[in-house]
N, C-alpha and C positions, 0 to 999 in steps of 0.2 A: 781588185777582181771583181766582176760582175757575175752573180748567180742569179738566174732568171728562173722563178718557180711559177709554173702554169698549172691551172686546173679547173674543173667546173665548180658549180656551186656545191658546197659541203663536201669537197673532194679531200680535205685535209691539208690543203696548201698552206694556209696561214700557220697552223701548228707546226708543219713540217719546217717551214721558213723560220719561225721563231726559235725552233730547237737548233737549226743550223747556225743562226746568228749567235745564240748563246754559246754553242759549242766552239765557234770561231773566236768569240771574244775571250772566252776562257783559255783557250789554246795560246792566244797571243797576248793574254793579260790586258785586254782592252775593254772599253766601255761599250756596251750595247745601246744603240740609239734607235728608237722606233719613230719612223716618220710615217704619221697617219693622215690619210687623205680623207677620211669619211667626214660627212657633215650630218648632224641630226636633224633631218628634215621632217620627221614624224615620230611618234611614240615608239614604234616598232624598231626604227633605226637607232633611237636613243638606247633601247634595250640591248640591241645587237653592240653597240659601241661600249656600253657599260660592262657587258659580259666580256668582251675582249680585254677590256682594261683589268678586270678581275682576274682573268686567266693569266695575264702578264704578271700579276701580283709584284709590282714594283721592280721586276728583273730588268726593265728597260727605263731609260730616260726618254721622255716623250717629247716629240716635236710635232705639232699639228700644222699640216700645211695642205689645205684642201685645194689651192689655187697656185700659190707662188712656189711650186715644186722646184724650178730651176734656181731660184734665189736660195732656197734652203739647202739644196744639193751643192751649190757652188760654195757655200760656207762650210761644208763638210771638212772635219779635221782629221789628220792622220792620228792614230791612237784609238780610233772609234771603229766599231763595226755597226753599219747602218742596215735597217731593215725598213723597206719602203712597202708599205700595205695599204692601198694597192693602186695599181695603174688605171684599173678600170674605173674606180670611183673618182680618180683625178680627171680621167677623160670626161666622164659624165659631168663633173663639176665645170669643166672648161665649156663643154656644149651648153649646158644650163646657164652659165653666165651670159653666154652670147644670146641665148634666147631672151634673157631678161633685158639686155641692153637693146636688143632690137624691137622688143615687145611684139614679136611675131615669129613665125617659124624660121628656121635657119635659112639663110640665103647665101649668096656668093661671098659677101664681106665677111660674114661670121665663119664660113667655111675656110676662107683664107686665114683668118685669125687662128683657127684650130690647126691648120697645117703648120703655120709658123710656131705655135706652142710646141708641137710635136718635134719639128725639126731642132728647136732650141733645147728640148729635153735630151733628145738623143746626142746632140753635140756636148751638153753639159756631162751626161753620163760617160760618154766616150773619153772626154778630155779629163775628167776627175777621177773616174774609177777604173779604167782600163789597165792602169799600171798595178803592181803587185803591192803598192804601198797603202791603198785605201781599199776596204772591202765594203760592198753593199750587196744585200739579197733583195730582190724585187719580186713581189707577188702581183699576179695578173689573172683574170678569169680567160679560160679559153671558151669563147661563146660562139665560135662559128661552126660547131659541129651539128647544129640542127637546121631546120628548114629556114628558107629566106623569110625574114620577118615581114609583116604586113605594116605599113606605115612608113612614111618617109623619114621621120626623125629616127625610128628604131633601126631602120637600114643603114642610115647614116652612122649611127653609134656602132653597130655591129661591124660595118666596113672599116672604119677608123681604128676600132679595137684591134681588128685583124692586122691591119697595117702597122700599127703601133708595136703590137706583139712581135711581128717579123722583124722590124727594125731593131727592137731591144735583143731579140735572140740573136741577130747578126753580130752585135757588138759584144754580146755576153761571152765569158770564158766557159760558162757551165749553164746548161738548161736542163731542168727537171720538169717532168709532167706527173702530176698526182692524179690518180684514178683510184677511188674506193679506199683512200688512205695509203695507197702504195705508190712509192716514188719509182719512175721510170726515167732513166738518164737519156736525154736526147742529144745531149752535147757536152763533153768534158774537155778539161785542159788538154787531154790527150788527142781529141778528135776534132780540133777546130776546124 
């Protein structure tokens, strides 16, 4: 089962998703596996990562997967509950890796790579987690509620984040939006 958890910055989405994963793991007597996509690009991000690790307090087994997410998820084993936090950082990592490879702004070849990565991720999630045998809770930011951003690369990120979120929501059995720490069910097993 795929449970997709969306929310804005500091909406409580990660905490909610962690609690859901731990409850599900306990209910089925499974291991809780945390798939982290963050990379420590500066001191502030390092501090955020450290805080998340301390908050989890060894309740999860950790897999760090900033780019090779499809490979990581393809290797998911039944008997575990997976928490993927978060898709937004993974998308940023994919875009940034292409900027480095191109050594210039995103162009058509890099955008084609981005589309392929997203399609491969959606196929992997659908193939691996849409059954009732394997559970994953996926966290992502809902960033499309503001004004259209200035700057080509920022607009590209916002556009692809929105399209990625739509595709994940489509294949998910459950979708929850967090606002001010309060969960709102957008889609549940009963209203596919």
